[in-house]
N, C-alpha and C positions, 0 to 999 in steps of 0.2 A: 505493501499499499507507502501510496505514494505520502508525502512530510503535506501536510492540514496546517494553515494556520492557526487553529483556530484547537487543533492538538499537540498535547506533548508527549513523550512517553513517559511510560514509566518502568522506570527497572527495575521494580520490584514483582510489581505486579504482569511483562514482559507487555505492552497493551497500551496504544494509544491514548491519555484520558483528554479528557477537555480542559482547556484552561485559555475561557471566557477575558477576549478582554472592556466588554462590558456584558449588556442584558438582552438577552438570545434574541427580548420584544423588541430591542432599540438595535435590532441586523438587522441589513438590506433580505427582502423575501428572498432574492439570490443565493442569496446569504445564510442564512435560515436553512433552505434548501437542500445544500452542499449540506452545511450542518448536518442537520439529520437522515443523508445518504448515510456519511460517514460512520455517521454513533449508531448506524441499524449495523454497520457491515465490524465492527470493532463489537458491540453486540453477539452480533452472532459466532464469532469467536469467539466468546467467553467460557459456554459448553470445555469447549476443546484445553483454554489453557485447562480448567478448575480440571481435568485428563488426565490435564497429564502434569497436574501438582499431586494427586492418590494413585497415582503410578508410582509417580517419587517418595510416595510413605509408604506408598505397602513394598518401597527395597527396602527401608529402611527399616520397617516390623521385620522385611525376611532377616536380617543381619541383625537384631538385635536377639532376636528364635538361635541366629547360631553362635553369638560367643557369651563368653562370661568376663569382657575386659572391660567392666566399667568405666572405665573413660566414656571406649567407645558407643556404652550400651546411651548415654548421657549426654555425650549429644546427640548419638541420631533419635533421642529426643527429643533433646533440645530443638533438631532441623520439620520433625513433624512434627509442632508449635509451632515457627516460624509459615511454616507448607497451609496449614489449616489453619493458618489470617489470614492472613492471601488466597485462601478461597472462601474466605468468610469478606474481603473484603472485594474480590470480585464478583460472588455472591449481592453484595449492595446495589455497586457500584450497573451489573446488567436489569433494573431495576429498573434505572436514572433513566428518570424526561428528559430527551434534548432543548423540553421546551423552562425548562425550570432557567432559574438565574445561575448566575455564571457565583455571584459567593454561597449559591447550594452546589452545585459545582467547583467548591475549592477542596482540592484532595486529598485538605489541609483536613478535614472537617469531615472528612471520611470516618 
């Protein structure tokens, strides 16, 4: 997907997120249409991203079951916790309506 001026790539979630410079309602109709189209394409990829994270969790769970190294177990649980947090964030973003204002879409508030 090409870079869109109203979206910024989020490294943690591995998807672009809205980064509106002003409220959606103040955008030109053509910009609104573009934002909606791009956001729908991004949202369509979220289930695949969640599945990737779930597969990573499964790998860590298998690793835990095959080791007695306490440090490795703790590390795997830390990774699992991080992956679960990302999944929760992605589920939240999947429900975000592009018509919301830029204050609501501030990724720090999610």
